[in-house]
KEVO-296375 format. One record per residue (C-alpha): y, x, z; residue number from 1; residue in three letters. Coordinates in nm, 3 decimals. Each point is the difference from the previous one (the first is absolute). Last residue first. Example, Ala and Ser with C-alpha at 12.3 -4.5 7.8 and 13.67 -1.06 7.14 Angstrom:
# residues 2
+---------+---------+---------+-----+-----+
|      yy |      xx |      zz |   i |  aa |
+---------+---------+---------+-----+-----+
|  -0.106 |   1.367 |   0.714 |   2 | SER |
|  -0.344 |  -0.137 |   0.066 |   1 | ALA |
+---------+---------+---------+-----+-----+
This chain:
# residues 325
+---------+---------+---------+-----+-----+
|      yy |      xx |      zz |   i |  aa |
+---------+---------+---------+-----+-----+
|  12.775 |  14.589 |  15.945 | 325 | UNK |
|  -0.331 |   0.183 |   0.014 | 324 | UNK |
|  -0.178 |  -0.321 |   0.102 | 323 | UNK |
|   0.156 |  -0.187 |  -0.295 | 322 | UNK |
|  -0.094 |   0.279 |  -0.241 | 321 | UNK |
|  -0.359 |   0.001 |   0.131 | 320 | UNK |
|  -0.025 |  -0.378 |  -0.052 | 319 | UNK |
|   0.133 |   0.032 |  -0.358 | 318 | UNK |
|  -0.262 |   0.266 |  -0.081 | 317 | UNK |
|  -0.279 |  -0.212 |   0.151 | 316 | UNK |
|   0.105 |  -0.304 |  -0.205 | 315 | UNK |
|   0.015 |   0.208 |  -0.318 | 314 | UNK |
|  -0.349 |   0.136 |   0.066 | 313 | UNK |
|  -0.132 |  -0.348 |   0.075 | 312 | UNK |
|   0.155 |  -0.130 |  -0.324 | 311 | UNK |
|  -0.142 |   0.294 |  -0.199 | 310 | UNK |
|  -0.346 |  -0.054 |   0.146 | 309 | UNK |
|   0.014 |  -0.374 |  -0.067 | 308 | UNK |
|   0.100 |   0.062 |  -0.364 | 307 | UNK |
|  -0.279 |   0.257 |  -0.040 | 306 | UNK |
|  -0.257 |  -0.244 |   0.145 | 305 | UNK |
|   0.127 |  -0.277 |  -0.232 | 304 | UNK |
|  -0.042 |   0.233 |  -0.300 | 303 | UNK |
|  -0.350 |   0.107 |   0.106 | 302 | UNK |
|  -0.106 |  -0.363 |   0.050 | 301 | UNK |
|   0.146 |  -0.092 |  -0.338 | 300 | UNK |
|  -0.200 |   0.278 |  -0.170 | 299 | UNK |
|  -0.319 |  -0.108 |   0.178 | 298 | UNK |
|   0.045 |  -0.359 |  -0.121 | 297 | UNK |
|   0.073 |   0.120 |  -0.354 | 296 | UNK |
|  -0.317 |   0.209 |  -0.005 | 295 | UNK |
|  -0.209 |  -0.290 |   0.134 | 294 | UNK |
|   0.134 |  -0.254 |  -0.251 | 293 | UNK |
|  -0.063 |  -0.365 |   0.089 | 292 | UNK |
|   0.248 |  -0.039 |   0.286 | 291 | UNK |
|   0.270 |   0.228 |  -0.143 | 290 | UNK |
|  -0.023 |  -0.127 |  -0.358 | 289 | UNK |
|  -0.002 |  -0.369 |   0.091 | 288 | UNK |
|   0.267 |   0.038 |   0.268 | 287 | UNK |
|   0.231 |   0.195 |  -0.232 | 286 | UNK |
|  -0.050 |  -0.260 |  -0.279 | 285 | UNK |
|   0.067 |  -0.305 |   0.221 | 284 | UNK |
|   0.381 |   0.014 |  -0.014 | 283 | UNK |
|   0.010 |   0.071 |  -0.375 | 282 | UNK |
|  -0.243 |  -0.296 |  -0.048 | 281 | UNK |
|   0.201 |  -0.245 |   0.213 | 280 | UNK |
|   0.348 |   0.054 |  -0.146 | 279 | UNK |
|   0.008 |  -0.012 |  -0.381 | 278 | UNK |
|  -0.371 |  -0.070 |  -0.066 | 277 | UNK |
|  -0.055 |  -0.287 |   0.244 | 276 | UNK |
|   0.360 |  -0.125 |   0.004 | 275 | UNK |
|  -0.049 |  -0.088 |  -0.369 | 274 | UNK |
|  -0.269 |  -0.252 |   0.102 | 273 | UNK |
|   0.260 |  -0.195 |   0.198 | 272 | UNK |
|   0.243 |  -0.004 |  -0.291 | 271 | UNK |
|  -0.283 |  -0.103 |  -0.235 | 270 | UNK |
|  -0.053 |  -0.313 |   0.212 | 269 | UNK |
|   0.357 |  -0.109 |  -0.085 | 268 | UNK |
|  -0.100 |  -0.037 |  -0.366 | 267 | UNK |
|  -0.027 |   0.188 |  -0.334 | 266 | UNK |
|  -0.185 |  -0.233 |  -0.241 | 265 | UNK |
|   0.276 |   0.005 |  -0.265 | 264 | UNK |
|  -0.018 |   0.382 |  -0.029 | 263 | UNK |
|  -0.362 |  -0.015 |  -0.112 | 262 | UNK |
|  -0.258 |   0.176 |   0.223 | 261 | UNK |
|  -0.122 |   0.355 |   0.057 | 260 | UNK |
|   0.297 |   0.095 |   0.218 | 259 | UNK |
|  -0.049 |  -0.161 |   0.341 | 258 | UNK |
|  -0.373 |  -0.036 |   0.067 | 257 | UNK |
|  -0.083 |   0.324 |  -0.186 | 256 | UNK |
|   0.250 |   0.191 |   0.216 | 255 | UNK |
|  -0.156 |  -0.139 |   0.321 | 254 | UNK |
|  -0.351 |   0.121 |  -0.082 | 253 | UNK |
|   0.128 |   0.326 |  -0.148 | 252 | UNK |
|   0.153 |   0.131 |   0.323 | 251 | UNK |
|  -0.248 |  -0.133 |   0.258 | 250 | UNK |
|  -0.306 |   0.096 |  -0.207 | 249 | UNK |
|   0.139 |   0.345 |  -0.081 | 248 | UNK |
|   0.074 |   0.064 |   0.371 | 247 | UNK |
|  -0.356 |  -0.095 |   0.103 | 246 | UNK |
|  -0.154 |   0.209 |  -0.281 | 245 | UNK |
|   0.200 |   0.305 |   0.115 | 244 | UNK |
|  -0.113 |  -0.041 |   0.361 | 243 | UNK |
|  -0.367 |  -0.038 |  -0.102 | 242 | UNK |
|  -0.019 |   0.296 |  -0.240 | 241 | UNK |
|  -0.102 |   0.288 |   0.229 | 240 | UNK |
|  -0.223 |  -0.242 |   0.194 | 239 | UNK |
|  -0.198 |  -0.081 |  -0.318 | 238 | UNK |
|  -0.116 |   0.360 |  -0.037 | 237 | UNK |
|  -0.096 |   0.032 |   0.368 | 236 | UNK |
|  -0.184 |  -0.333 |  -0.007 | 235 | UNK |
|  -0.198 |   0.103 |  -0.309 | 234 | UNK |
|  -0.095 |   0.334 |   0.155 | 233 | UNK |
|  -0.112 |  -0.172 |   0.321 | 232 | UNK |
|  -0.215 |  -0.245 |  -0.200 | 231 | UNK |
|  -0.183 |   0.294 |  -0.158 | 230 | UNK |
|  -0.112 |   0.013 |  -0.365 | 229 | UNK |
|   0.343 |   0.027 |  -0.172 | 228 | UNK |
|  -0.040 |  -0.182 |  -0.334 | 227 | UNK |
|   0.204 |  -0.295 |   0.124 | 226 | UNK |
|   0.288 |   0.239 |   0.062 | 225 | UNK |
|   0.014 |   0.112 |  -0.365 | 224 | UNK |
|   0.005 |  -0.353 |  -0.143 | 223 | UNK |
|   0.256 |  -0.114 |   0.260 | 222 | UNK |
|   0.228 |   0.297 |  -0.079 | 221 | UNK |
|  -0.010 |  -0.085 |  -0.371 | 220 | UNK |
|   0.087 |  -0.362 |   0.081 | 219 | UNK |
|   0.269 |   0.128 |   0.235 | 218 | UNK |
|   0.170 |   0.208 |  -0.268 | 217 | UNK |
|  -0.025 |  -0.282 |  -0.256 | 216 | UNK |
|   0.164 |  -0.246 |   0.241 | 215 | UNK |
|   0.281 |   0.243 |   0.092 | 214 | UNK |
|   0.076 |   0.082 |  -0.365 | 213 | UNK |
|  -0.001 |  -0.373 |  -0.079 | 212 | UNK |
|   0.255 |  -0.050 |   0.281 | 211 | UNK |
|   0.212 |   0.291 |  -0.127 | 210 | UNK |
|   0.012 |  -0.157 |  -0.349 | 209 | UNK |
|   0.038 |  -0.357 |   0.133 | 208 | UNK |
|   0.354 |   0.039 |   0.131 | 207 | UNK |
|   0.151 |   0.183 |  -0.298 | 206 | UNK |
|  -0.209 |  -0.207 |  -0.244 | 205 | UNK |
|   0.115 |  -0.329 |   0.148 | 204 | UNK |
|   0.363 |   0.109 |  -0.006 | 203 | UNK |
|  -0.025 |   0.123 |  -0.359 | 202 | UNK |
|  -0.164 |  -0.325 |  -0.112 | 201 | UNK |
|   0.063 |  -0.297 |   0.235 | 200 | UNK |
|   0.332 |   0.138 |   0.126 | 199 | UNK |
|   0.114 |   0.091 |  -0.353 | 198 | UNK |
|  -0.082 |  -0.353 |  -0.123 | 197 | UNK |
|   0.175 |  -0.155 |   0.301 | 196 | UNK |
|   0.313 |   0.208 |  -0.042 | 195 | UNK |
|   0.012 |  -0.074 |  -0.374 | 194 | UNK |
|  -0.043 |  -0.374 |   0.068 | 193 | UNK |
|   0.279 |  -0.006 |   0.259 | 192 | UNK |
|   0.232 |  -0.211 |  -0.218 | 191 | UNK |
|   0.356 |  -0.035 |   0.126 | 190 | UNK |
|   0.092 |  -0.212 |   0.303 | 189 | UNK |
|  -0.162 |   0.240 |   0.249 | 188 | UNK |
|  -0.070 |  -0.117 |   0.356 | 187 | UNK |
|  -0.382 |   0.005 |  -0.039 | 186 | UNK |
|   0.024 |   0.364 |  -0.109 | 185 | UNK |
|   0.137 |   0.093 |   0.344 | 184 | UNK |
|  -0.297 |  -0.160 |   0.178 | 183 | UNK |
|  -0.243 |   0.183 |  -0.234 | 182 | UNK |
|   0.150 |   0.351 |   0.026 | 181 | UNK |
|   0.031 |   0.036 |   0.377 | 180 | UNK |
|   0.347 |   0.022 |   0.147 | 179 | UNK |
|  -0.077 |  -0.044 |   0.371 | 178 | UNK |
|  -0.081 |  -0.276 |   0.252 | 177 | UNK |
|  -0.087 |  -0.257 |  -0.267 | 176 | UNK |
|   0.128 |  -0.322 |  -0.152 | 175 | UNK |
|   0.294 |   0.173 |  -0.164 | 174 | UNK |
|   0.308 |  -0.230 |   0.011 | 173 | UNK |
|   0.248 |   0.074 |  -0.280 | 172 | UNK |
|  -0.043 |  -0.339 |  -0.165 | 171 | UNK |
|   0.100 |  -0.026 |  -0.366 | 170 | UNK |
|   0.182 |   0.247 |  -0.224 | 169 | UNK |
|  -0.211 |   0.315 |   0.004 | 168 | UNK |
|  -0.025 |   0.164 |  -0.344 | 167 | UNK |
|  -0.272 |   0.260 |  -0.055 | 166 | UNK |
|   0.054 |   0.357 |  -0.123 | 165 | UNK |
|  -0.021 |   0.140 |   0.354 | 164 | UNK |
|  -0.352 |  -0.140 |   0.046 | 163 | UNK |
|  -0.127 |   0.199 |  -0.298 | 162 | UNK |
|   0.176 |   0.311 |   0.132 | 161 | UNK |
|  -0.171 |  -0.051 |   0.339 | 160 | UNK |
|  -0.342 |  -0.035 |  -0.165 | 159 | UNK |
|   0.034 |   0.316 |  -0.209 | 158 | UNK |
|   0.143 |   0.204 |   0.289 | 157 | UNK |
|  -0.297 |  -0.092 |   0.218 | 156 | UNK |
|  -0.253 |   0.120 |  -0.257 | 155 | UNK |
|   0.199 |   0.321 |  -0.056 | 154 | UNK |
|   0.020 |   0.078 |   0.373 | 153 | UNK |
|  -0.367 |  -0.082 |   0.062 | 152 | UNK |
|  -0.107 |   0.211 |  -0.298 | 151 | UNK |
|   0.195 |   0.301 |   0.124 | 150 | UNK |
|  -0.119 |  -0.027 |   0.361 | 149 | UNK |
|  -0.369 |  -0.053 |  -0.076 | 148 | UNK |
|   0.005 |   0.269 |  -0.271 | 147 | UNK |
|   0.162 |   0.253 |   0.236 | 146 | UNK |
|  -0.252 |  -0.082 |   0.276 | 145 | UNK |
|  -0.296 |   0.041 |  -0.235 | 144 | UNK |
|   0.148 |   0.327 |  -0.128 | 143 | UNK |
|   0.054 |   0.121 |   0.358 | 142 | UNK |
|  -0.364 |  -0.071 |   0.082 | 141 | UNK |
|  -0.111 |   0.188 |  -0.312 | 140 | UNK |
|   0.205 |   0.304 |   0.102 | 139 | UNK |
|  -0.124 |  -0.008 |   0.359 | 138 | UNK |
|  -0.367 |   0.003 |  -0.101 | 137 | UNK |
|  -0.208 |  -0.317 |  -0.025 | 136 | UNK |
|  -0.218 |   0.109 |  -0.294 | 135 | UNK |
|  -0.063 |   0.359 |   0.112 | 134 | UNK |
|  -0.049 |  -0.069 |   0.372 | 133 | UNK |
|  -0.221 |  -0.303 |  -0.076 | 132 | UNK |
|  -0.222 |   0.176 |  -0.255 | 131 | UNK |
|  -0.305 |   0.029 |   0.227 | 130 | UNK |
|   0.069 |  -0.344 |   0.150 | 129 | UNK |
|  -0.039 |  -0.195 |  -0.327 | 128 | UNK |
|  -0.099 |  -0.354 |   0.098 | 127 | UNK |
|   0.122 |  -0.011 |   0.360 | 126 | UNK |
|   0.315 |   0.214 |  -0.004 | 125 | UNK |
|   0.081 |  -0.080 |  -0.365 | 124 | UNK |
|  -0.022 |  -0.376 |   0.060 | 123 | UNK |
|   0.192 |   0.020 |   0.330 | 122 | UNK |
|   0.285 |   0.188 |  -0.173 | 121 | UNK |
|   0.002 |  -0.249 |  -0.288 | 120 | UNK |
|   0.033 |  -0.282 |   0.256 | 119 | UNK |
|   0.291 |   0.184 |   0.163 | 118 | UNK |
|   0.172 |   0.030 |  -0.338 | 117 | UNK |
|  -0.048 |  -0.375 |  -0.053 | 116 | UNK |
|   0.155 |  -0.075 |   0.340 | 115 | UNK |
|   0.290 |   0.226 |  -0.099 | 114 | UNK |
|   0.039 |  -0.198 |  -0.322 | 113 | UNK |
|   0.013 |  -0.334 |   0.186 | 112 | UNK |
|   0.244 |   0.127 |   0.262 | 111 | UNK |
|   0.226 |   0.154 |  -0.265 | 110 | UNK |
|   0.016 |  -0.339 |  -0.169 | 109 | UNK |
|   0.130 |  -0.163 |   0.318 | 108 | UNK |
|   0.237 |   0.292 |   0.059 | 107 | UNK |
|   0.165 |  -0.034 |  -0.340 | 106 | UNK |
|  -0.013 |  -0.383 |  -0.015 | 105 | UNK |
|   0.179 |  -0.035 |   0.336 | 104 | UNK |
|   0.240 |   0.276 |  -0.108 | 103 | UNK |
|   0.105 |  -0.192 |  -0.312 | 102 | UNK |
|   0.016 |  -0.345 |   0.164 | 101 | UNK |
|   0.219 |   0.133 |   0.280 | 100 | UNK |
|   0.234 |   0.162 |  -0.252 |  99 | UNK |
|   0.012 |  -0.321 |  -0.206 |  98 | UNK |
|   0.084 |  -0.209 |   0.307 |  97 | UNK |
|   0.260 |   0.249 |   0.121 |  96 | UNK |
|   0.176 |  -0.025 |  -0.339 |  95 | UNK |
|   0.002 |  -0.383 |   0.011 |  94 | UNK |
|   0.127 |  -0.001 |   0.358 |  93 | UNK |
|  -0.223 |  -0.123 |   0.281 |  92 | UNK |
|   0.082 |  -0.303 |   0.212 |  91 | UNK |
|  -0.142 |  -0.153 |   0.316 |  90 | UNK |
|   0.334 |  -0.119 |   0.142 |  89 | UNK |
|  -0.094 |  -0.138 |   0.341 |  88 | UNK |
|  -0.125 |   0.340 |   0.107 |  87 | UNK |
|  -0.259 |   0.083 |   0.265 |  86 | UNK |
|  -0.311 |  -0.042 |  -0.219 |  85 | UNK |
|   0.198 |   0.139 |  -0.294 |  84 | UNK |
|   0.048 |   0.339 |   0.168 |  83 | UNK |
|  -0.372 |   0.023 |   0.079 |  82 | UNK |
|  -0.097 |  -0.087 |  -0.359 |  81 | UNK |
|   0.239 |   0.267 |  -0.133 |  80 | UNK |
|  -0.169 |   0.255 |   0.230 |  79 | UNK |
|  -0.347 |  -0.123 |  -0.116 |  78 | UNK |
|   0.013 |   0.039 |  -0.378 |  77 | UNK |
|   0.075 |   0.353 |  -0.127 |  76 | UNK |
|  -0.105 |   0.143 |   0.337 |  75 | UNK |
|  -0.345 |  -0.155 |  -0.044 |  74 | UNK |
|  -0.069 |   0.190 |  -0.321 |  73 | UNK |
|   0.169 |   0.321 |   0.122 |  72 | UNK |
|  -0.229 |   0.020 |   0.304 |  71 | UNK |
|  -0.297 |  -0.097 |  -0.218 |  70 | UNK |
|   0.086 |   0.274 |  -0.251 |  69 | UNK |
|   0.005 |   0.259 |   0.282 |  68 | UNK |
|  -0.339 |  -0.125 |   0.126 |  67 | UNK |
|  -0.141 |   0.017 |  -0.354 |  66 | UNK |
|   0.132 |   0.356 |  -0.033 |  65 | UNK |
|  -0.177 |   0.094 |   0.325 |  64 | UNK |
|  -0.319 |  -0.172 |  -0.122 |  63 | UNK |
|   0.017 |   0.188 |  -0.330 |  62 | UNK |
|   0.005 |   0.332 |   0.186 |  61 | UNK |
|  -0.269 |  -0.133 |   0.234 |  60 | UNK |
|  -0.239 |  -0.052 |  -0.288 |  59 | UNK |
|   0.101 |   0.326 |  -0.171 |  58 | UNK |
|  -0.066 |   0.227 |   0.301 |  57 | UNK |
|   0.219 |   0.154 |   0.272 |  56 | UNK |
|  -0.139 |  -0.214 |   0.284 |  55 | UNK |
|  -0.172 |   0.292 |   0.173 |  54 | UNK |
|   0.330 |   0.194 |   0.000 |  53 | UNK |
|   0.158 |  -0.268 |   0.227 |  52 | UNK |
|   0.382 |  -0.019 |   0.007 |  51 | UNK |
|   0.066 |  -0.167 |  -0.336 |  50 | UNK |
|  -0.280 |  -0.255 |   0.041 |  49 | UNK |
|   0.102 |  -0.097 |   0.354 |  48 | UNK |
|   0.368 |  -0.018 |  -0.095 |  47 | UNK |
|  -0.067 |  -0.232 |  -0.296 |  46 | UNK |
|  -0.235 |  -0.228 |   0.199 |  45 | UNK |
|   0.247 |  -0.011 |   0.290 |  44 | UNK |
|   0.277 |  -0.104 |  -0.241 |  43 | UNK |
|  -0.225 |  -0.276 |  -0.137 |  42 | UNK |
|  -0.064 |  -0.142 |   0.346 |  41 | UNK |
|   0.358 |   0.029 |   0.127 |  40 | UNK |
|   0.162 |  -0.154 |  -0.309 |  39 | UNK |
|  -0.254 |  -0.281 |  -0.028 |  38 | UNK |
|   0.015 |  -0.072 |   0.376 |  37 | UNK |
|   0.381 |  -0.017 |  -0.024 |  36 | UNK |
|  -0.022 |  -0.240 |  -0.297 |  35 | UNK |
|  -0.259 |  -0.224 |   0.169 |  34 | UNK |
|   0.212 |  -0.018 |   0.318 |  33 | UNK |
|   0.314 |  -0.084 |  -0.201 |  32 | UNK |
|  -0.199 |  -0.254 |  -0.202 |  31 | UNK |
|  -0.110 |  -0.192 |   0.308 |  30 | UNK |
|   0.336 |   0.017 |   0.181 |  29 | UNK |
|   0.191 |  -0.120 |  -0.307 |  28 | UNK |
|  -0.255 |  -0.276 |  -0.061 |  27 | UNK |
|   0.044 |  -0.122 |   0.360 |  26 | UNK |
|   0.381 |   0.015 |  -0.047 |  25 | UNK |
|   0.004 |  -0.189 |  -0.332 |  24 | UNK |
|  -0.244 |  -0.282 |   0.071 |  23 | UNK |
|   0.243 |  -0.221 |   0.196 |  22 | UNK |
|   0.246 |   0.004 |  -0.292 |  21 | UNK |
|  -0.253 |  -0.158 |  -0.245 |  20 | UNK |
|   0.030 |   0.150 |  -0.349 |  19 | UNK |
|  -0.332 |   0.183 |   0.020 |  18 | UNK |
|  -0.157 |   0.295 |  -0.179 |  17 | UNK |
|   0.324 |   0.109 |  -0.162 |  16 | UNK |
|   0.244 |  -0.209 |  -0.207 |  15 | UNK |
|   0.162 |   0.309 |  -0.147 |  14 | UNK |
|   0.337 |  -0.104 |  -0.144 |  13 | UNK |
|   0.104 |   0.185 |  -0.314 |  12 | UNK |
|   0.324 |   0.176 |  -0.084 |  11 | UNK |
|   0.266 |   0.062 |  -0.265 |  10 | UNK |
|  -0.184 |  -0.219 |  -0.253 |   9 | UNK |
|   0.018 |   0.138 |  -0.353 |   8 | UNK |
|   0.012 |  -0.277 |  -0.261 |   7 | UNK |
|   0.241 |  -0.196 |   0.215 |   6 | UNK |
|  -0.008 |  -0.380 |  -0.023 |   5 | UNK |
|  -0.101 |  -0.031 |   0.364 |   4 | UNK |
|  -0.202 |  -0.230 |   0.224 |   3 | UNK |
|  -0.106 |   0.033 |   0.366 |   2 | UNK |
|   0.302 |   0.212 |   0.092 |   1 | UNK |
+---------+---------+---------+-----+-----+
C-alpha cells in the first residue's frame, strides 16, 4: 500500500531504525534490554522514595513523578518497536498512530515541566533556604504537578487535532520508529502550514518556557553560590544540582537538535537523535540520580536491603515447611 487515493489512510507503515532484515534481531535484543533496565531502574527510584521517610521532600517527590512519566514515555514507544522488529508487517493503524502521538507528547512535555519544577526547588533551597518549607509545601508542589499535567494534555490534544484534520493520500510509509509529529506531517497531501506555524509558536513556547525557567533558576543559583566564601561550601551547593543539570542537558540537547528546524530538513539522522531522549535518557536517569545523589543512593541501598531480607525470610519459611512435610 505504497500509494493510495484515500483521504484517511487505514494504516501507516513504520520504517523503523533500519530496513535491513539482519539488523532486526540485534536491535530487538538491544531495545528490549534498554526497556527492561528503564522499567527496573525507574521503578526502584519510585519505591525507594515512597518507602524512605528521609526522601519525603519536594525534590524527591518530583523525581518520583519524573520516573513514573519516564516509564510511561518509553512504554508508549518501545513495545510497538519491539513487535515491529520481529514482524514482517510493520504497520500501525491510523487511530493507534494518533493515540501514540498524543501520549508521546503528553509525557514528553510532562518531563520538561517536571525538570523545571525541580530547578525551582533547587533555586528555593539554595537561594532562599529560610522560606523553603513555606514556598515548597505540599500544596504548591501539587499545583505545579497539576499545571504540568493539564498543560501537557491540552498542548498534546491541540497538535493531534491539527494532524487529524490533514489529508493523507500519498505514501503511507513513516520514516521513523514511532508516530512523531514531523514524520507524519511529511506524508500529508494537504497544507501543513498551520501545523508548522503552531509548532514554531505555541510548540516553541511550551518547550522553551520550562527551559528558560531552568536557565534563570541556575543563573540565580550560580550568583548565590559564587558568593559563598569556602570552596567546600561551593562544592556542596553545586553537588545538589549536578544530577539535575546532567539530565536537563541530555533531554534538551537532543530535543533542540530534532524539533527546532524546518520540517523540510527532517532527515534520517534525526531518528537516531530521537532515540537519545525517548529511550536512552529515561534509562540513564535512575543511574544519574542514584550515583550523584547521596540521599537517593542511601534510599536505594535501604530498599535493596529490605528486598533481600524479605526474600531470605521467604526462603527460610519455605525451607521450614518442606522439612516439616
